[in-house]
KEKOLTOR-542084 format. One record per residue (C-alpha): residue number from 1; residue in three letters; x negated, y negated, z negated. Coordinates in steps of 0.25 Angstrom, whole numbers, plus 5000, padded with zeros to 4 digits. Each point is the difference from the previous one (the first is absolute). Last residue first. Layout:
<lumdos>
    n  res     X     Y     Z
  NUM  ALA     X     Y     Z
...
</lumdos>
This chain:
<lumdos>
    n  res     X     Y     Z
  248  SER  5030  5023  5038
  247  THR  4989  5009  5001
  246  ILE  4988  5003  4991
  245  THR  4992  5013  5003
  244  GLY  4994  5011  4992
  243  THR  5009  5010  5008
  242  THR  5005  5008  4987
  241  ALA  4998  4988  4991
  240  ASP  5009  4991  5008
  239  PHE  4998  4986  4996
  238  VAL  5012  4990  5002
  237  PRO  5000  4987  5006
  236  VAL  5011  4990  4996
  235  SER  5007  4993  5012
  234  LYS  5007  4986  4999
  233  PHE  4989  4991  5004
  232  LEU  4996  4985  4997
  231  ASP  5007  5001  4986
  230  ILE  4990  4991  4993
  229  THR  4988  4994  5006
  228  ALA  4988  5000  4990
  227  ALA  4993  5010  5008
  226  ARG  5000  4991  5012
  225  ASP  4995  4988  4993
  224  ILE  4989  5008  4994
  223  GLN  4996  5005  5014
  222  LEU  5000  4986  5005
  221  ASP  4990  4997  4989
  220  PHE  4990  5011  5004
  219  GLY  4987  4992  5000
  218  LEU  4992  5010  4992
  217  ARG  4999  4992  4988
  216  VAL  5015  4997  5001
  215  CYS  5003  5015  5001
  214  ASN  4992  5003  4988
  213  ARG  5007  4989  4992
  212  GLY  5013  5006  5004
  211  GLY  4997  5014  4996
  210  PHE  4996  4995  4986
  209  SER  5012  4990  4999
  208  SER  4998  4985  5002
  207  ARG  5005  5001  5015
  206  MET  5013  5007  4996
  205  ALA  5002  4992  4988
  204  ARG  4999  4987  5008
  203  ARG  5010  5005  5010
  202  PHE  5010  5004  4990
  201  THR  4999  4986  4993
  200  ALA  5002  4993  5013
  199  SER  5012  5009  5004
  198  ASP  5007  4998  4987
  197  LYS  5002  5006  4987
  196  THR  4992  5012  5004
  195  ARG  4988  5000  4990
  194  ASN  5008  5000  4987
  193  ARG  5012  5010  5003
  192  TYR  4990  5009  5008
  191  ALA  4990  5000  4988
  190  ASP  5011  5003  4990
  189  LEU  5006  5011  5008
  188  VAL  4986  5006  5002
  187  LEU  4997  5000  4985
  186  GLN  5013  5006  4996
  185  LEU  4998  5011  5010
  184  GLN  4986  5003  4994
  183  ASP  5007  5001  4986
  182  ASP  5011  5010  5005
  181  THR  5013  4997  4993
  180  ARG  5009  4997  5012
  179  ASP  5007  5014  5001
  178  PHE  5008  4999  5013
  177  LEU  5015  5004  5002
  176  ASP  5004  4988  4993
  175  GLN  5014  4999  5008
  174  GLN  4997  4987  5006
  173  ASP  4987  5005  5006
  172  LYS  4999  4991  5012
  171  GLU  4993  4989  4992
  170  LEU  4991  5011  4994
  169  LEU  4995  5004  5014
  168  LYS  4998  4985  5004
  167  TRP  4991  4998  4988
  166  ALA  4993  5014  5001
  165  ILE  4996  4997  5015
  164  GLY  4996  4986  4997
  163  GLY  4992  5004  4988
  162  ALA  4993  5011  5008
  161  CYS  4997  4990  5010
  160  LEU  4994  4990  4990
  159  ALA  4991  5012  4994
  158  ASP  4995  5003  5013
  157  GLU  4996  4985  5003
  156  LEU  4995  4999  4985
  155  THR  4989  5010  5002
  154  VAL  4997  5010  4988
  153  LYS  4986  5006  5001
  152  GLY  4997  5014  5003
  151  ARG  4992  4998  5013
  150  THR  5010  4989  5005
  149  GLY  5015  5002  4996
  148  ALA  5008  5011  5006
  147  CYS  5013  4996  4993
  146  VAL  5009  5012  4998
  145  LEU  5015  4998  4998
  144  HIS  5005  5013  4994
  143  VAL  5015  5003  5001
  142  PRO  5006  5012  4992
  141  GLY  5011  5008  5007
  140  THR  5010  4997  5011
  139  SER  5000  4991  5012
  138  ALA  5010  4989  5005
  137  TYR  4994  4990  4991
  136  LEU  4986  5003  5004
  135  LYS  5004  4999  5015
  134  ASP  5007  4986  4998
  133  VAL  4988  4995  4992
  132  VAL  4991  5005  5011
  131  ALA  5008  4993  5010
  130  SER  5000  4987  4992
  129  LEU  4985  5000  4999
  128  ASN  4996  5003  5014
  127  VAL  4990  4989  5003
  126  PHE  4997  4998  4985
  125  ALA  4994  5014  5000
  124  GLY  5004  5014  4999
  123  ILE  4996  5014  5005
  122  LEU  5008  5011  4995
  121  ILE  4997  5014  4994
  120  GLU  5010  5010  4997
  119  ARG  5000  5012  4991
  118  ALA  4987  4996  4993
  117  ALA  4988  5009  4999
  116  LYS  4993  4991  5011
  115  ALA  4998  4988  4990
  114  ARG  4985  5001  4999
  113  GLU  4998  5000  5015
  112  LEU  5009  4988  5002
  111  ALA  4992  4992  4990
  110  ALA  4987  5004  5008
  109  THR  5007  4996  5013
  108  GLY  5003  4986  4995
  107  ASN  4986  4997  4993
  106  THR  4988  5000  5008
  105  THR  5007  5003  5014
  104  THR  5002  5011  5009
  103  PHE  5009  5002  5012
  102  VAL  5001  5009  5012
  101  ILE  5010  4993  5008
  100  LYS  5009  5008  5010
   99  LYS  5003  4993  5013
   98  GLY  5012  4998  5008
   97  ALA  5000  4984  4997
   96  VAL  4987  4996  4993
   95  VAL  4993  4990  5008
   94  HIS  5011  4993  5009
   93  ARG  5010  5001  4988
   92  THR  4991  4993  4991
   91  TYR  4991  5005  4989
   90  ALA  4991  4989  4999
   89  LEU  5009  4991  4992
   88  PRO  5000  5011  4989
   87  ASN  4985  4998  4998
   86  ASN  4994  5013  4994
   85  ASP  4989  5002  5011
   84  LEU  5003  5006  5013
   83  ASP  4992  5008  5011
   82  PHE  4990  5007  4990
   81  GLY  4985  5002  5004
   80  PRO  4995  4992  4988
   79  ILE  5011  4998  4990
   78  LEU  5007  4986  5001
   77  LEU  4999  4992  4988
   76  GLY  5007  4998  4986
   75  GLU  4988  5007  4993
   74  ARG  5004  5012  5008
   73  GLU  5011  5000  5010
   72  GLY  5010  5007  5007
   71  GLY  5004  5005  5014
   70  LEU  4996  5011  5010
   69  LEU  5009  5001  5012
   68  ALA  5008  5012  5006
   67  GLN  5006  5007  5011
   66  GLU  4994  4993  5013
   65  ALA  4986  5001  4993
   64  THR  5002  5015  4998
   63  LEU  5003  5007  4987
   62  ARG  4991  5010  4992
   61  SER  4989  4990  4999
   60  GLY  5010  4990  4993
   59  VAL  5001  5010  4988
   58  VAL  4985  5002  4999
   57  ARG  4998  4985  5001
   56  ALA  5010  4997  4989
   55  GLN  4994  5011  4992
   54  GLU  4987  4993  5001
   53  VAL  5006  4987  4996
   52  ASP  5007  5004  4987
   51  ALA  5013  5003  4994
   50  VAL  5009  5002  5012
   49  PRO  5013  4994  5004
   48  ILE  5006  5005  5013
   47  VAL  5009  4989  5006
   46  GLY  5011  5004  5009
   45  HIS  5006  4998  5014
   44  ALA  4995  4985  5000
   43  GLY  5011  4992  5006
   42  ASN  4999  4986  4995
   41  GLU  5008  5002  4987
   40  LEU  4991  5012  4997
   39  ALA  4987  4992  5001
   38  HIS  5006  4988  4993
   37  ILE  5004  5009  4988
   36  ILE  4987  5006  4999
   35  THR  4993  4987  5000
   34  THR  5009  4994  4989
   33  SER  4997  5013  4991
   32  ALA  4985  4999  5003
   31  ARG  4998  4985  4998
   30  LEU  5000  4993  4991
   29  ILE  5013  5005  4995
   28  ASP  4996  5014  4996
   27  LEU  5013  5005  4994
   26  ILE  5003  5015  5000
   25  VAL  5014  5003  4996
   24  VAL  5002  5013  4994
   23  VAL  5013  5008  4998
   22  GLY  5000  5010  4989
   21  GLY  5000  5015  4999
   20  GLN  4985  5001  4996
   19  VAL  4995  4986  4997
   18  GLU  4994  5003  4987
   17  GLU  4992  5012  5006
   16  PRO  4991  4990  5006
   15  ASP  4996  4994  4987
   14  PHE  5003  4985  4999
   13  LEU  4992  4988  4997
   12  GLN  4989  5003  5010
   11  PRO  5009  4996  5011
   10  VAL  5000  4985  4995
    9  LEU  5011  4992  4995
    8  HIS  5009  5012  4999
    7  VAL  5015  4996  4999
    6  PHE  5011  5009  4995
    5  LEU  5015  5000  5002
    4  SER  5006  5013  4993
    3  ARG  5015  5003  5004
    2  THR  5011  5000  4990
    1  MET  5010  5011  5001
</lumdos>
């Protein structure tokens, strides 16, 4: 039976019920997905995504400072009173090991909230791209690659990662298991093919993207380079709707 493979360039382009029974991959490359993966790889016990700042403070108040840290951003910057921003390089083992991270960002956590009806929700990025592909290939049912975008606008960095996942997934698909007709899928495949011909082209694309330009403006060049590192990790974080926590 053919499996559907959909791309949603921004979360607003799908109704929540459309992902029921499917596997969703949340892609917020600059920077929430990349940061969540770093936190868990460096020993965090879990990431608790919440929609807004006040909710994060409420959830954090139920945990001790030894148990949890508050992380996230608004307008790309550290939220007053929070322990960490949305910089993947700040989530070191020394800082996050053994902690739960209560996490809120402008776009990534909102995308996850919209996808909660899915059977399974994964967190993807360039840093775990091949691991995501392998997990999707081994799964069943429809696949939805959800680009977080920025405030309802399409972002090239998320589209490129969706294209990379789709490209490698279809390369593995020697039996034509996946339906390739989705128009947004075709768009991201074309973008990935044209903007990742070599390392220099890829880095230029990341810096010139919507999220990349914001990071450059804020002086976060090293974070762009980190987010553009392919297959740095082999884990795929999974969101558990029952506990409201992301774990590896």
